[in-house]
N, C-alpha and C positions, 0 to 999 in steps of 0.2 A: 841655760839659758833659750829661750827661744829668741830664735835669731832670722831676720827676715834677709835675702838677698844683697840687702848693704851693708853685712854682718851688726843690724842694729841689734842691740840686746833689747829684749822685751820681759823677760822674767826667767824660766826654770831650766829647758833643757832640748834642746832639738827644736823643727820645727814644731807649729800645732799639727800640721798634716801628717807629722810622723807618728803620732800616739797611734795607740792600737786598742783593740776590744772597745769598749763604752766610749773612752777616752776621743777616739775617732769622732765621734758625733758633738765631741767639745767644741772640736774646731770648724763644724758649719756652724753650730750655733754661737759663736763669736763671731764670725765673721756677717751673718745675718743679724746681728745685734747690732755692728760697727755700722755696717750697709745703711742700717735702718738710723744709725744716728747719723747718717748724714758723711760718716768718717772718707776719703778720699779712697777709691777703690784701690789705687797705686797701692797704697799704705797696707789696704787689706791682703793683697797681693803677696807683700814682702813679708807681712807676719805671718800665711800660712803657709810661705816658701814656696809659692808654684812661682813657674818659670816665666810663665806670662801672664798677661793682663786678658788674653783669650780666655784660656784655660778658668781665669777668676769669674770673666764676665759669663762665659756659659754656665759656670756652675750655679751661680746666684742669679740669674736674670728673674728669676718665680719673685725676690726681692725687689730689684729694681723696676721692674714690671709695675708693683703696687706703689711704686713712687712715682709714675708717670704724673695721675693726679695733683699730685703736689709741684711738681715744675711746672705744669702746665698752670696750677694756679698761683706762683708766684712771678712766671710771666705776665700773667693778667693783671696781677697786683699793678709790676713796675709797668706796665703801659698803660695804663687806666691812668 
């Protein structure tokens, strides 16, 4: 089963990041999809088994930078 650092069960067996071969890229795909769906990065970190938020954020900043415009629009909407 997939376990985050909090031992939360996610499904199958081991951390997503422990997959080998072509399955390794599935972890990156999973993280990208989850982050684009606004899943809290801390949850993504736990699911992937990364030890720190820094590692998660450094790895997936390309996804988060795409979300800057969305965040700016949301803030503009709130303030107008």
